[in-house]
GUBAVO-427994 format. One line per field, with one value per residue (C-alpha): residue in one letter; y, x, z. Coordinates in nm, 4 decimals. Each point is the difference from the previous one (the first is absolute). Layout:
N
resn <- [a  ...] $
y <- [Y  ...] $
x <- [X  ...] $
z <- [Z  ...] $
//
This chain:
617
resn <- [x  x  x  x  x  x  x  x  x  x  x  x  x  x  x  x  x  x  x  x  x  x  x  x  x  x  x  x  x  x  x  x  x  x  x  x  x  x  x  x  x  x  x  x  x  x  x  x  x  x  x  x  x  x  x  x  x  x  x  x  x  x  x  x  x  x  x  x  x  x  x  x  x  x  x  x  x  x  x  x  x  x  x  x  x  x  x  x  x  x  x  x  x  x  x  x  x  x  x  x  x  x  x  x  x  x  x  x  x  x  x  x  x  x  x  x  x  x  x  x  x  x  x  x  x  x  x  x  x  x  x  x  x  x  x  x  x  x  x  x  x  x  x  x  x  x  x  x  x  x  x  x  x  x  x  x  x  x  x  x  x  x  x  x  x  x  x  x  x  x  x  x  x  x  x  x  x  x  x  x  x  x  x  x  x  x  x  x  x  x  x  x  x  x  x  x  x  x  x  x  x  x  x  x  x  x  x  x  x  x  x  x  x  x  x  x  x  x  x  x  x  x  x  x  x  x  x  x  x  x  x  x  x  x  x  x  x  x  x  x  x  x  x  x  x  x  x  x  x  x  x  x  x  x  x  x  x  x  x  x  x  x  x  x  x  x  x  x  x  x  x  x  x  x  x  x  x  x  x  x  x  x  x  x  x  x  x  x  x  x  x  x  x  x  x  x  x  x  x  x  x  x  x  x  x  x  x  x  x  x  x  x  x  x  x  x  x  x  x  x  x  x  x  x  x  x  x  x  x  x  x  x  x  x  x  x  x  x  x  x  x  x  x  x  x  x  x  x  x  x  x  x  x  x  x  x  x  x  x  x  x  x  x  x  x  x  x  x  x  x  x  x  x  x  x  x  x  x  x  x  x  x  x  x  x  x  x  x  x  x  x  x  x  x  x  x  x  x  x  x  x  x  x  x  x  x  x  x  x  x  x  x  x  x  x  x  x  x  x  x  x  x  x  x  x  x  x  x  x  x  x  x  x  x  x  x  x  x  x  x  x  x  x  x  x  x  x  x  x  x  x  x  x  x  x  x  x  x  x  x  x  x  x  x  x  x  x  x  x  x  x  x  x  x  x  x  x  x  x  x  x  x  x  x  x  x  x  x  x  x  x  x  x  x  x  x  x  x  x  x  x  x  x  x  x  x  x  x  x  x  x  x  x  x  x  x  x  x  x  x  x  x  x  x  x  x  x  x  x  x  x  x  x  x  x  x  x  x  x  x  x  x  x  x  x  x  x  x  x  x  x  x  x  x  x  x  x  x  x  x  x  x  x  x  x  x  x  x  x  x  x  x  x  x  x  x  x  x  x  x  x  x  x  x  x  x  x  x  x  x  x  x  x  x  x  x  x  x  x  x  x  x  x  x  x  x  x  x  x  x  x  x  x  x  x  x  x] $
y <- [22.4038  -0.1967  -0.0318  -0.3129  0.1843  0.2687  -0.2626  -0.1910  0.3123  0.0556  -0.3584  0.0483  0.3188  -0.1522  -0.2924  0.2261  0.2019  -0.3114  -0.1151  0.3520  -0.0240  -0.3446  0.1268  0.3084  -0.2158  -0.1897  0.3246  0.1813  0.0091  0.0252  0.2671  0.0304  0.1395  0.3632  0.0793  0.0317  -0.3751  -0.0078  0.2872  -0.1644  -0.3239  0.1899  0.1894  -0.2348  -0.2142  0.2946  -0.1047  -0.3493  0.1097  0.2574  -0.2319  -0.2675  0.2523  0.1197  -0.3568  -0.0352  0.3045  -0.0588  0.0240  -0.2586  0.2018  0.3055  0.1686  -0.0949  0.3524  -0.0293  -0.3362  0.1296  0.2816  -0.2372  -0.2451  0.2771  0.1000  -0.3680  -0.0801  0.2962  -0.1172  -0.3609  0.1011  0.2048  -0.2949  -0.2410  0.2237  0.0379  -0.3799  -0.0451  0.2308  -0.1762  -0.3353  0.1064  0.1341  -0.2479  -0.2984  0.0110  -0.0406  0.1006  0.3082  0.2748  0.0843  0.3640  -0.1182  -0.2330  0.2833  0.2328  -0.2586  -0.0589  0.3660  0.0293  -0.2755  0.1398  0.3492  0.3429  0.1043  -0.3456  0.0310  -0.1945  0.3078  0.1400  -0.3173  -0.0518  0.3526  -0.0403  -0.3110  0.1758  0.3018  -0.2343  -0.1504  0.3452  0.1156  -0.3179  0.0497  0.3697  -0.0192  -0.3479  -0.1973  0.2545  -0.2575  -0.2111  0.2256  0.2101  0.3542  -0.1359  -0.2506  0.2683  0.2143  -0.2831  -0.0381  0.3784  -0.0108  -0.3007  0.1897  0.2973  -0.2213  -0.1659  0.3378  0.1414  -0.2897  0.0213  -0.1546  -0.3556  0.0347  0.3253  0.1735  0.3613  0.0866  -0.3522  -0.1233  -0.0963  -0.3365  -0.2553  -0.3375  -0.2452  -0.3584  -0.3061  0.0557  0.2269  0.3660  0.1640  0.3720  0.1339  0.0634  -0.3568  -0.2850  -0.3721  0.0044  0.2403  0.3084  0.2883  0.3365  0.2684  0.2871  0.3459  0.0266  0.2808  0.0571  -0.2786  -0.3125  -0.3339  -0.2846  0.0022  -0.1211  -0.1614  -0.0876  -0.3244  -0.2259  -0.3489  -0.2538  -0.3496  -0.2445  -0.1819  -0.3622  -0.1550  -0.0999  0.0773  0.2932  0.1841  -0.2028  -0.3270  0.0951  0.1078  -0.3323  -0.1885  0.1741  -0.1156  -0.3602  -0.2808  -0.3726  -0.2149  0.3051  -0.1830  -0.3666  -0.0525  -0.0233  -0.2754  -0.1875  -0.0276  -0.3367  0.0081  -0.0285  -0.3354  -0.0262  0.1462  0.1723  0.3737  0.0654  0.0748  0.3284  0.1624  -0.0517  0.1041  0.3075  0.1833  -0.0578  0.1221  0.3166  0.0585  -0.0146  0.2265  0.2856  0.3001  -0.0145  -0.3188  -0.2104  -0.3805  -0.2186  -0.3708  -0.1621  -0.3570  -0.2475  -0.0953  -0.2522  0.0852  0.1037  0.3729  0.0577  -0.2398  0.1823  0.3492  -0.1010  -0.1580  0.3342  0.2080  -0.2216  -0.0065  0.3834  0.0081  -0.2510  0.1759  0.1992  0.3765  0.3232  0.2861  0.0775  -0.3074  -0.0262  -0.0028  -0.3200  0.0137  -0.2767  -0.1087  -0.3325  0.0260  -0.3032  -0.0503  -0.2692  0.1993  0.2771  0.3280  0.1966  -0.2866  0.0501  0.3725  0.3129  0.1257  -0.2899  0.0448  0.3630  -0.0664  -0.2777  0.2115  0.2949  -0.2256  -0.1256  0.3578  0.1086  -0.2797  0.1105  0.3775  0.1394  0.3564  -0.0512  -0.0458  0.3166  0.1372  -0.3326  0.0008  0.3581  -0.0919  -0.3027  0.2173  0.2539  -0.2850  -0.1219  0.3380  0.0298  -0.3571  0.0008  -0.3142  -0.1271  -0.0050  -0.3844  0.0027  0.2337  -0.1473  0.1381  0.0745  -0.1616  0.3435  0.1513  -0.3090  0.0367  0.3554  -0.0614  -0.2987  0.2218  0.2877  -0.2408  -0.1759  0.3318  0.0663  -0.3295  0.0364  0.3060  -0.2158  -0.3700  -0.2087  -0.1760  -0.3347  -0.0924  -0.3573  -0.0551  -0.3484  -0.1182  0.3229  -0.1938  -0.1142  0.3491  0.0204  0.1077  0.3719  0.0249  -0.1897  0.2428  0.2987  -0.1165  -0.1018  0.3541  0.1484  -0.1969  0.1260  0.3565  -0.0124  -0.0667  0.2703  0.2748  0.2431  -0.1069  0.1322  -0.1788  0.0475  -0.1758  -0.3686  -0.2940  -0.0967  -0.3476  -0.1843  -0.3680  -0.1525  -0.3177  -0.0488  -0.2543  0.0509  0.1194  0.2596  0.1759  0.3021  0.2979  0.0575  0.1303  -0.1173  -0.1685  -0.2775  -0.3423  -0.3443  -0.2718  -0.2727  -0.2808  0.0426  -0.0061  -0.2647  -0.3204  -0.0784  0.0579  -0.2235  -0.2758  0.0279  -0.0185  -0.2973  -0.1984  0.0625  -0.1094  -0.3140  -0.1006  -0.2984  -0.1069  0.0256  -0.1991  -0.2793  -0.0153  0.1631  0.1922  0.3014  0.1572  0.2846  0.1013  -0.0081  0.2313  0.2489  0.0070  0.0533  0.2481  0.2962  0.2308  -0.0866  -0.1065  -0.0856  -0.2434  -0.1773  -0.0062  -0.1551  -0.2627  -0.0940  -0.0396  -0.2333  -0.2113  -0.0287  -0.0813  -0.2824  -0.1220  -0.0228  -0.2108  -0.2428  0.0762  -0.1374  0.2622  -0.0672  0.0770  0.3202  0.1125  -0.0695  0.2032  0.2966  0.0039  0.0315  0.3086  0.3046  0.2590  0.3098  0.0844  0.0774  -0.3471  -0.1608  0.1676  -0.1254  -0.3517  -0.0007  0.1258  -0.2535  -0.2802  0.1203  -0.2112  0.1779  0.0480  0.1877  0.2051  0.1000  0.1029  0.1889  0.1810  0.1163  0.1444  0.1545  0.1557  0.1262  0.3749  0.0032  -0.2520  -0.2522  -0.1244  -0.3711  -0.0276  0.2034  -0.2116  -0.3114  0.1142  0.1370  -0.3451  -0.1771  0.2017  -0.0097  -0.2612  0.1640  0.3639  0.1909  0.2533  0.2244  0.0522  -0.1037  0.2789  0.0917  -0.1992  -0.3160  -0.2115  -0.2493  -0.1564  -0.3656  -0.1916  0.0828  0.1909  -0.1661  0.2098  -0.2936  -0.1727  0.3162  0.0507  -0.3569  0.0657  0.3107  -0.1832  -0.2965  0.1484  0.3381  -0.1678  0.2465  0.3083  0.1119  0.0267  0.1089  0.2884  -0.0724  0.3675  0.1388  -0.3121  0.0429  -0.2349  0.1401  -0.1251  -0.0040  0.2052  0.0998  -0.2323  0.1657  0.0637  -0.3347  -0.1860  0.1890  -0.0808  -0.3662  0.0228  0.1611  -0.2678  -0.2816  0.1796  -0.0026  -0.3834  -0.0052  0.1598] $
x <- [-5.1722  -0.2766  -0.1746  0.1883  0.3230  -0.1513  -0.1451  0.3238  0.1840  -0.2660  0.0466  0.3729  -0.0268  -0.2527  0.2262  0.2838  -0.2104  -0.1144  0.3611  0.0973  -0.2950  0.1291  0.3541  -0.1182  -0.1555  0.3273  0.1978  -0.2710  0.1937  0.3471  0.2025  0.2796  -0.2188  -0.1427  -0.3678  -0.0472  -0.0355  -0.2918  -0.1663  0.0463  -0.1507  -0.2934  -0.0637  0.0868  -0.3221  -0.1813  0.1647  -0.1425  -0.3499  -0.0133  0.1284  -0.2491  -0.2690  0.1762  0.0031  -0.3711  -0.0658  0.2283  -0.1958  0.1367  -0.1466  0.1974  0.2080  0.3663  0.1053  -0.1683  0.1529  0.3468  -0.0272  -0.1112  0.2710  0.2573  -0.1118  -0.0148  0.3401  0.1481  -0.1807  0.1220  0.3528  -0.0047  -0.1754  0.2760  0.2655  -0.1901  -0.0469  0.3691  0.0683  -0.2557  0.1428  0.3451  -0.1000  -0.2700  0.2069  0.1830  0.3710  0.3394  0.0267  -0.2303  -0.3108  0.1067  0.3243  -0.1849  -0.2402  0.2812  0.1632  -0.3319  -0.0411  0.3647  -0.0745  -0.3345  0.1382  -0.0163  -0.3248  -0.1596  -0.1260  -0.2853  -0.2207  0.0822  -0.0851  -0.3230  -0.1037  0.0673  -0.2211  -0.2864  0.0449  -0.0284  -0.3157  -0.1474  0.0721  -0.1588  -0.3354  -0.0201  0.0708  -0.1018  -0.2048  -0.2100  -0.2729  0.2541  0.0313  -0.2333  0.0862  0.0943  0.2429  0.1577  0.0404  0.1760  0.2452  0.0670  0.0555  0.2361  0.2086  0.0275  0.0962  0.2766  0.1166  0.0352  0.1749  0.3663  0.2321  0.0733  0.3679  0.2159  0.0514  0.1147  0.3669  0.1032  0.2981  -0.0896  0.1801  0.0267  0.1169  0.1335  0.0732  -0.1422  0.1098  -0.1331  0.0031  0.2772  0.0289  0.3226  0.1775  0.1295  -0.0247  0.0258  -0.0973  -0.2916  0.0298  -0.1971  -0.0127  -0.0619  -0.1896  -0.0641  -0.0758  -0.2074  -0.0219  0.0676  0.0313  -0.1603  -0.0910  -0.3642  -0.1815  0.2479  -0.0333  0.1766  0.0726  0.0338  0.1723  -0.0422  0.2642  -0.1398  -0.0735  0.2518  -0.1448  -0.3644  -0.2027  -0.2539  -0.2778  0.1687  0.0690  -0.3619  -0.1186  0.2329  -0.1592  -0.3441  0.0717  -0.0010  0.0597  -0.2787  -0.1813  -0.0933  0.0035  -0.3678  -0.1598  0.2484  -0.0605  -0.3748  -0.0827  -0.0430  -0.3634  -0.1106  -0.0223  -0.3265  -0.0989  -0.0582  -0.1140  -0.3592  0.1256  0.0774  -0.3696  -0.1562  -0.2225  0.1482  0.3608  -0.0915  -0.1652  0.2935  0.2333  -0.2131  -0.0527  0.2397  0.0093  -0.1062  0.0407  -0.0575  -0.0019  0.0619  -0.1116  -0.0033  0.0532  0.3523  0.1470  -0.2453  0.2769  -0.0171  0.3769  0.0285  -0.2968  0.1448  0.3452  -0.1850  -0.1787  0.3161  0.1942  -0.2798  -0.0098  0.3765  -0.0139  -0.2878  0.1074  -0.0090  -0.0543  0.2357  -0.0927  0.1335  -0.1247  0.2291  -0.0862  0.0807  -0.0475  0.0616  -0.0817  -0.0311  0.1567  -0.1257  0.2701  0.2718  0.2347  -0.1301  0.0199  -0.1787  -0.3045  -0.0234  -0.1090  0.3571  0.1210  -0.2690  0.0754  0.3698  -0.0569  -0.2402  0.2351  0.2919  -0.2371  -0.0766  0.3597  0.1102  -0.2482  -0.0551  0.2969  -0.0948  -0.3250  0.2141  0.2137  -0.1631  0.0681  0.3609  0.0484  -0.1315  0.2286  0.3007  -0.0856  -0.0336  0.3454  0.1407  -0.1645  0.0894  0.3528  0.1858  -0.3125  -0.2073  -0.0055  -0.1875  -0.2768  -0.3308  -0.2934  -0.3270  -0.3148  -0.1746  0.2609  0.0124  -0.3789  0.0307  0.2758  -0.1946  -0.3025  0.1987  0.1933  -0.3196  -0.1548  0.3057  -0.0144  -0.3772  0.0672  0.1364  -0.0720  -0.2821  0.0750  -0.1245  0.0624  -0.0276  0.0134  -0.0428  -0.0990  -0.0976  -0.1114  0.3551  0.1256  -0.2383  -0.3564  0.0724  0.2373  -0.2257  -0.2859  0.2319  0.1354  -0.3370  -0.1250  0.3097  -0.0442  -0.3629  0.1087  0.2676  -0.2877  -0.2250  0.1979  -0.1108  0.1194  0.0276  0.0078  0.3762  0.0629  0.0592  -0.1747  0.0582  -0.1276  0.0560  -0.0735  0.0581  -0.0730  -0.1119  -0.1849  -0.3638  0.1446  0.0984  -0.3126  0.1121  -0.2260  0.0004  -0.3304  -0.0994  0.3384  -0.0501  0.0864  0.0777  -0.0492  0.2545  -0.1478  -0.3283  0.1724  0.2772  -0.1979  0.0969  0.3635  -0.0020  -0.1819  0.2578  0.2858  -0.1364  -0.0880  0.3410  0.1810  -0.2121  -0.0575  0.2349  -0.1576  -0.3431  0.0953  0.1353  -0.2769  -0.3029  -0.0251  -0.2193  0.2152  0.1016  -0.3668  -0.0393  0.2960  -0.1067  -0.3502  0.1096  0.2918  -0.2427  0.2395  0.3107  0.2701  0.2401  -0.2460  -0.0355  0.3764  0.0546  -0.2703  0.1401  0.3385  -0.1561  -0.1556  0.3280  0.1967  -0.2373  -0.0008  0.3778  -0.0253  -0.2240  -0.3088  -0.3201  -0.2134  -0.2978  0.2103  0.1362  -0.3508  -0.1053  0.2999  -0.0775  -0.3574  0.1282  0.2109  -0.1218  -0.1817  0.1860  0.3702  0.0060  -0.1356  0.2212  0.3178  -0.0958  -0.0517  0.3275  0.1977  -0.1707  0.1180  0.3532  0.2885  0.2707  0.2316  -0.2827  -0.0682  0.3626  0.0085  -0.3340  0.0766  0.3427  -0.1565  -0.3065  0.1667  0.3272  0.0423  0.0638  -0.0114  0.2834  0.2348  0.0188  0.3313  -0.1307  -0.3133  0.2261  0.1928  -0.3150  -0.1612  0.3244  -0.0060  -0.3752  -0.0036  0.2769  -0.1176  -0.3202  0.0354  -0.2668  0.2317  0.3584  0.2538  0.0693  0.2989  -0.0892  -0.0279  0.2819  0.1058  -0.0529  -0.0206  0.1151  -0.2369  -0.1259  -0.2247  -0.1509  -0.0948  -0.1679  -0.2082  -0.1229  -0.0797  -0.1978  -0.2086  -0.0713  -0.0225  -0.1784  -0.3291  -0.0243  0.0196  0.3505  0.2047  0.3551  0.0564  0.3287  0.0439  0.0058  0.1109  -0.2483  -0.2792  -0.3495  -0.3215  -0.2563  -0.2330  0.0172  -0.2318  -0.2865  -0.0001  -0.1507  0.2553  0.2870  -0.1455  -0.0059  0.3619  0.1099  -0.1731  0.1500  0.3424  -0.0209  -0.0065  0.3771  0.0692] $
z <- [-2.6858  0.1713  0.3335  0.0883  0.0150  0.2217  0.2410  -0.0107  0.1185  0.2691  0.1251  0.0155  0.2063  0.2356  0.0601  0.0813  0.2380  0.1739  0.0503  0.1315  0.2486  0.1259  0.0276  0.1882  0.2620  0.0443  0.0631  0.2041  0.3197  -0.1577  0.1824  -0.2646  -0.2673  -0.0513  0.0583  -0.3765  -0.0305  0.2349  -0.1774  -0.3380  0.1402  0.1273  -0.3277  -0.2791  0.0394  -0.1654  -0.3262  0.0168  0.0971  -0.2764  -0.2701  0.0938  -0.0770  -0.3207  -0.1224  0.0467  -0.2122  -0.2966  -0.3195  -0.2488  -0.2866  0.0923  -0.2664  -0.0539  0.1031  0.3402  0.0566  -0.0889  0.2507  0.2721  -0.0866  0.0233  0.3494  0.1201  -0.1373  0.1945  0.3214  -0.0591  -0.0398  0.3282  0.1647  -0.1041  0.1343  0.3299  0.0153  -0.0334  0.2966  0.2195  -0.1122  0.1091  0.3479  0.0992  0.1078  0.3376  -0.0325  0.1311  -0.2233  0.1259  -0.1904  -0.0540  -0.1580  -0.2312  -0.0830  -0.0812  -0.2231  -0.1860  -0.0595  -0.1234  -0.2543  -0.1225  -0.0324  0.1514  0.1544  0.0087  0.3472  0.1319  0.0584  -0.3418  -0.1824  0.1970  -0.0642  -0.3734  -0.0105  0.1692  -0.2261  -0.2960  0.1282  0.0898  -0.3615  -0.1290  0.1718  -0.0631  -0.3754  -0.1150  0.2459  0.1818  0.0723  0.1890  0.2990  0.2146  0.1151  0.3416  -0.1510  -0.2150  0.2992  0.1930  -0.2959  0.0093  0.3785  -0.0290  -0.2624  0.2373  0.2990  -0.1883  -0.1356  0.3534  0.1595  0.1074  -0.2647  0.0866  -0.0906  0.0154  -0.3256  0.0582  0.0626  -0.0875  -0.1958  -0.3460  -0.0545  -0.2691  0.0946  -0.2551  0.1028  0.1753  0.3618  0.2845  -0.0755  0.2139  0.0253  -0.1404  -0.3246  -0.0485  0.2431  -0.0528  -0.3700  0.0386  -0.2086  0.1462  -0.1624  0.2531  -0.1469  0.1384  0.3751  0.1555  0.3790  0.2501  -0.2130  0.0759  -0.2205  -0.1148  -0.3039  -0.2384  -0.3625  -0.0339  -0.3032  0.1250  -0.2211  0.1530  -0.1000  -0.3082  0.0117  -0.2336  -0.3313  0.0757  -0.1362  0.1974  -0.1492  0.0712  0.3664  0.0392  -0.1550  0.2325  0.2926  -0.1041  -0.1049  0.2593  -0.0090  -0.1241  -0.1568  -0.3254  0.1244  0.0993  -0.3494  -0.0894  0.3254  -0.0831  -0.1551  -0.3735  -0.1142  -0.1246  -0.3780  -0.1399  0.3307  0.0778  -0.3630  0.1177  0.1546  -0.3273  -0.1091  0.3316  -0.0465  0.3011  -0.1158  -0.3496  0.1420  0.2133  -0.3073  -0.2085  0.2500  0.0341  0.3768  0.1664  0.3134  0.0081  0.3119  -0.0407  0.3247  0.1141  0.2808  0.1122  -0.2424  -0.2804  -0.2463  0.0215  -0.0298  -0.3040  -0.1616  0.0474  -0.1335  -0.3029  -0.0605  0.0340  -0.2341  -0.2532  -0.0038  -0.0475  -0.2874  -0.1829  -0.3086  0.0758  -0.1967  0.0143  0.3520  0.1602  0.3617  0.2990  0.1869  0.3738  0.2438  0.3657  0.1607  0.3754  0.1860  0.3472  0.0782  -0.1491  0.1353  0.1563  -0.3240  -0.1960  0.2158  0.0653  -0.1998  0.0367  -0.2052  -0.2499  -0.0645  -0.0256  -0.2592  -0.2066  -0.0026  -0.1180  -0.2796  -0.1046  0.0195  -0.2388  -0.2692  0.0630  0.2016  -0.0671  0.1987  0.3144  -0.0082  0.3215  0.1804  -0.1181  0.1197  0.3391  0.0075  -0.0926  0.2775  0.2523  -0.1074  0.0740  0.3361  0.1092  -0.1325  0.1074  0.1634  -0.3212  -0.0129  0.3299  -0.1211  -0.1049  -0.2115  0.1812  -0.1275  -0.0119  -0.2338  -0.2097  -0.0544  -0.0956  -0.2541  -0.1453  -0.0468  -0.1639  -0.2255  -0.0991  -0.1162  -0.2026  -0.1849  -0.0564  -0.2132  -0.2835  0.0794  0.1482  0.3344  0.1178  0.3519  0.1440  0.3772  0.1479  0.3438  0.1664  0.3036  0.0586  0.0967  0.3025  0.0403  0.0610  -0.2804  -0.2375  0.0686  -0.0437  -0.3289  -0.1439  0.0780  -0.1532  -0.3164  -0.0172  0.0689  -0.2801  -0.2459  0.1316  -0.1683  -0.2584  -0.3364  -0.3566  -0.3387  -0.0260  0.3372  -0.0553  0.1637  0.3606  0.0784  0.3404  0.0693  0.3398  0.1796  0.3602  0.2026  0.1008  0.3377  0.0996  -0.1255  -0.2131  0.0104  -0.3769  -0.1614  -0.3478  -0.0725  -0.2620  0.1387  -0.1370  0.2664  -0.1174  0.2042  -0.1833  -0.3409  0.0180  0.0162  -0.3612  0.0677  0.3096  -0.1918  -0.2844  0.2496  0.1931  -0.3185  -0.1507  0.3125  0.0611  -0.3678  0.0253  0.3274  -0.1481  -0.3110  0.2143  0.2595  -0.1475  0.3394  0.0214  0.2710  -0.2321  -0.0367  0.3662  0.0683  -0.2635  0.1452  0.3629  -0.0528  0.0352  -0.1963  0.2110  -0.2409  0.2877  0.1568  -0.3388  -0.0392  0.3445  -0.0517  -0.3438  0.1644  0.2591  -0.2858  -0.1911  0.3189  0.0932  -0.3610  0.0052  0.3021  -0.2017  0.2180  -0.1438  -0.1743  0.2220  0.3092  -0.1766  -0.0727  0.3607  0.1266  -0.2265  0.1267  0.3517  -0.0783  0.1878  -0.2220  0.1058  -0.0140  0.3773  0.0821  -0.2590  0.1416  0.3504  -0.1223  -0.1929  0.3017  0.2311  -0.2298  -0.0412  0.1481  0.1987  -0.3144  -0.1813  0.3262  0.0114  -0.3646  0.0101  0.3283  -0.1223  -0.3131  0.1583  0.3129  -0.1592  0.0198  -0.3724  -0.2857  0.0407  -0.2704  -0.0689  0.1917  0.2909  0.0315  0.0019  0.3054  0.1693  -0.0218  0.1073  0.3225  0.0466  0.2738  0.2057  0.0044  0.0686  -0.2791  0.1558  0.3103  -0.0901  -0.0722  -0.3563  -0.1415  0.1950  -0.3099  -0.0436  -0.3217  0.1013  -0.3349  -0.3537  -0.2199  -0.3194  -0.2158  -0.1933  0.3289  0.1451  -0.3270  0.0413  0.3697  -0.0822  -0.2634  0.2287  0.3433  -0.0619  -0.1109  -0.2820  0.2208  -0.0991  -0.3190  -0.0886  -0.2472  -0.1805  -0.1284  0.3529  0.1899  0.2693  0.1188  0.0320  0.1384  -0.2808  0.2213  0.3657  0.1884  0.1799  0.3680  0.0868  -0.2130  0.1649  0.3413  -0.0868  -0.1225  0.3218  0.2073  -0.2069  0.0134  0.3708  0.0081  -0.0669  0.3414] $
//
């Protein structure tokens, strides 16, 4: 037993309380719920405030016996919290079914006596016991008095569902529960009735119709997985031969690998090769021979030009949980139980139900602590900036928080490495950094020299040296300029003219994009606009028909479905068009059959593209 488990439980409970607080606001004026919900919403924040203080006072050198006692109390509190969370999750959304009916169904599924006021009181009682017996420094006399007062208030409140003089009833089946001995396939056993009978609290065993051929774990995994979840790493261009090796010898990377709990930020300009470098680091870790405690290597690559789930924290947590489930399924028992409960509540509408980011985060944390008991974990997250400034800041702070946990010798290593641009500015203190655009000059020179070796041998040109010296750490700039040299060379342009053209190339990506767009002909504009302004990445065939209709429709205002199949699609011809017309800004990925821009042009580049696109009107 270690402090990391205790703090993990505290984090789980705090997350649950935060969700309940948000749900309470959503139902604040609901007229079809009892007053107990409002009372619980008012009192439950005491749990969060108290546990925050408890976390600050946990002594990592405490004895195993003390930790075990604390853990037992927190596990009890956490279980009540999860049940309370399920109730609030069931009643919070507006819908055709009244909230009170949904509440009654939730209580039936959870079991007799699982009322909101009872569960909330139990959580506060657990926290009260914790500060009285094990964490006295964590609460003042006034705070302890508030806990005691909340317990009394919740004890005195009128029951939120009737319980006395009710018919004890057990319902077996998947349909609605209808009162009676037997009705429409429902088998109800009427027990003893006292007084005037009415239907009150019911213990119900719900058996949702099983999904044919899929186990609970498989159904849960299916609910987490999404299209394109694992595509991004394979879409990133393969590193040039001999590049990226410097990372393994970098002192900050070696420190990161050697420490038990460590965070590393690889930062750099757009186009500097951060994604390629992170994938190289991940693959190197996977390929390194391991001892008996083989690490669990997790990764997620944000994709700002991908689908919604490819560029949001929700997608990241879903992907990471799928990866954990494939290696350590026992670590996700709590998540699978929650999924099964949601299946029971949703019934036939279970396919429309979606996970919330807050609960995915909780289950990721709890499963992570489970894995760390026996195996090291190394987490790689790419392109934090591509999930939005607010999300990037939040995730960076979360990664830092995960590592600021009490640890014991028997808790395995947790190492997190992420990439992000210089902007947004992340408020992380004392986090080791590797600035890639200050380290990759050798890689850029190697790439340029390799690509232009034949050109140099024939002409004696020093253009390769010029490109390497002026790339300023931006691999993509070097790539685009090298392509320009090779294109001109294929057109039998004199080497002196090629050198002169290269020296006129703008020194920043933004300026280079603008120049490239301004020099595009109408066919290139059509291709580039269809790629950049599509709502999602287009397949090769979809792109063909979009371009075929480009001159007849304004896609920014025409109704959906306006595209007409004007000329036959030929894949080989489209591939050739992409190579020639995109000016190096787009490429086709055969494994996913979609066309991507190599990087999303900056705002000025997009503005230039919009203004050029307007010329067709």
